[in-house]
C-alpha positions as CSV (number, residue, x, y, z in Angstrom):
1,M,23.6,-29.0,11.1
2,I,26.2,-27.0,9.2
3,A,27.9,-28.4,6.1
4,F,30.5,-27.0,3.7
5,E,30.1,-29.1,0.6
6,P,31.7,-29.0,-2.9
7,V,29.3,-28.2,-5.7
8,A,28.9,-31.6,-7.4
9,T,25.7,-31.3,-9.4
10,L,24.2,-28.9,-11.9
11,G,21.3,-28.4,-9.3
12,E,23.8,-27.3,-6.7
13,A,25.5,-25.0,-9.3
14,Q,22.2,-23.4,-9.9
15,E,21.7,-22.8,-6.2
16,L,25.1,-21.2,-6.2
17,R,24.0,-19.0,-9.1
18,V,21.0,-17.7,-7.3
19,L,23.2,-16.8,-4.2
20,R,25.8,-15.1,-6.5
21,N,23.2,-13.0,-8.3
22,E,21.8,-12.0,-5.0
23,C,25.3,-10.8,-3.8
24,R,26.4,-9.3,-7.1
25,G,26.1,-5.7,-5.7
26,F,29.0,-6.4,-3.5
27,M,31.3,-7.8,-6.2
28,T,34.3,-5.9,-7.4
29,G,34.3,-7.7,-10.7
30,S,31.4,-8.4,-13.1
31,V,28.1,-7.6,-11.6
32,A,26.1,-8.9,-14.5
33,E,23.3,-11.3,-13.6
34,V,24.2,-14.9,-14.5
35,S,21.5,-16.9,-16.3
36,G,20.7,-20.5,-15.7
37,A,22.1,-21.4,-19.2
38,Q,25.3,-19.5,-18.4
39,Q,25.7,-21.3,-15.2
40,E,25.2,-24.6,-16.9
41,V,28.2,-23.8,-19.2
42,F,30.3,-22.5,-16.3
43,F,29.6,-25.7,-14.3
44,A,30.5,-28.0,-17.3
45,E,33.6,-26.0,-18.4
46,Q,35.0,-24.8,-15.1
47,V,33.7,-26.7,-12.1
48,T,33.5,-30.2,-13.4
49,A,36.8,-29.6,-15.3
50,G,38.5,-28.7,-12.0
51,R,39.4,-25.2,-13.1
52,V,37.3,-23.5,-10.5
53,H,36.5,-25.0,-7.0
54,A,33.0,-24.3,-5.8
55,W,31.3,-24.8,-2.4
56,L,28.0,-24.3,-0.8
57,L,27.6,-23.6,3.0
58,R,24.4,-25.3,4.2
59,R,22.7,-24.8,7.5
60,G,19.7,-26.9,8.1
61,G,19.7,-28.1,4.5
62,R,19.4,-24.5,3.2
63,A,22.3,-23.0,1.0
64,D,23.2,-19.9,3.1
65,A,26.5,-19.0,1.4
66,Y,28.8,-19.9,-1.5
67,A,32.5,-19.7,-2.2
68,L,34.7,-20.0,-5.3
69,L,38.5,-20.5,-5.7
70,W,40.4,-20.4,-8.9
71,P,44.1,-20.3,-9.8
72,T,45.7,-16.9,-10.8
73,L,49.2,-15.9,-11.1
74,A,49.0,-14.3,-7.5
75,G,47.6,-17.5,-6.0
76,L,44.1,-18.7,-5.5
77,R,41.4,-16.0,-5.9
78,M,38.4,-16.3,-3.6
79,S,34.9,-15.0,-4.2
80,C,32.2,-15.7,-1.7
81,G,28.8,-14.4,-0.7
82,V,26.0,-14.8,1.9
83,A,22.3,-14.9,1.4
84,A,20.8,-11.6,2.4
85,A,18.6,-13.2,5.1
86,Q,21.6,-14.8,6.7
87,R,24.0,-11.8,6.9
88,G,25.1,-11.0,10.4
89,Q,24.6,-14.5,11.6
90,G,28.0,-16.0,11.2
91,A,27.8,-17.5,7.8
92,G,30.4,-15.2,6.3
93,T,32.9,-16.1,9.0
94,L,32.3,-19.7,8.5
95,V,32.5,-19.7,4.7
96,V,35.7,-17.6,4.8
97,A,37.4,-19.8,7.2
98,M,36.4,-23.0,5.4
99,V,37.4,-21.7,1.9
100,T,40.6,-20.2,3.2
101,A,41.6,-23.6,4.7
102,A,40.7,-25.4,1.5
103,G,42.7,-22.9,-0.5
104,H,45.8,-23.5,1.7
105,C,45.3,-27.3,1.2
106,L,45.3,-26.6,-2.5
107,G,48.5,-24.7,-2.3
108,G,47.5,-21.1,-1.6
109,P,48.1,-18.3,-0.9
110,V,44.4,-17.2,-1.0
111,W,43.6,-13.6,-2.1
112,L,40.5,-11.5,-2.8
113,E,39.3,-8.1,-3.5
114,V,36.7,-6.1,-1.4
115,W,35.2,-2.7,-1.6
116,R,36.8,-0.5,1.1
117,D,33.3,0.7,2.1
118,N,32.0,-2.9,2.7
119,A,32.7,-2.7,6.4
120,A,31.1,-6.0,7.3
121,A,33.1,-8.1,4.7
122,R,36.3,-6.3,5.6
123,H,35.8,-7.1,9.2
124,V,35.4,-10.7,8.4
125,Y,38.4,-10.9,6.2
126,L,40.7,-9.0,8.6
127,R,39.6,-11.1,11.5
128,A,40.3,-14.2,9.5
129,G,43.9,-13.1,9.0
130,Y,43.7,-11.5,5.7
131,V,46.0,-8.4,5.2
132,I,45.6,-5.6,2.8
133,T,48.3,-5.7,0.1
134,G,47.0,-3.0,-2.4
135,T,44.3,-0.5,-3.2
136,G,42.8,0.8,-6.4
137,T,39.7,2.4,-7.9
138,R,37.1,0.7,-9.8
139,R,33.7,2.1,-10.9
140,G,34.5,5.2,-8.8
141,R,35.0,3.2,-5.5
142,V,38.1,2.1,-3.7
143,V,38.8,-1.6,-3.9
144,E,41.4,-3.4,-1.6
145,T,43.3,-6.4,-2.4
146,M,43.8,-8.8,0.6
147,V,45.8,-11.9,0.9
148,H,46.0,-14.7,3.5
149,K,49.4,-16.3,3.6
């Protein structure tokens, strides 16, 4: 059974933290490890306050992927990640489709950043209808901005 569920408890927020920390090497922003205490504050001040929308994708009860959406001047920024053991098995495609749809329901557009050399993620985003709207360099690597209108 597959479920895409909002993060509603601190325990779920901690599951998201574990996934996020596992995926941090793919992030274009901060790659610092998030502690349990930091996640508790983030959950209380951002998620429960409605400033950030957070979801877990579960398959067979296991948290396989996460997604975050938060408002910016350019629209809703997405961040997502897939557990290493689940990569290449469709979890990324599912979570991107679900969070993109949720973002449009919240008023979109939805945008994200991805490393140009992250071929697997770029493939998922492009197939989901995202288009490249800009490029830049961060930490010596090329980063692309993509938007789904």
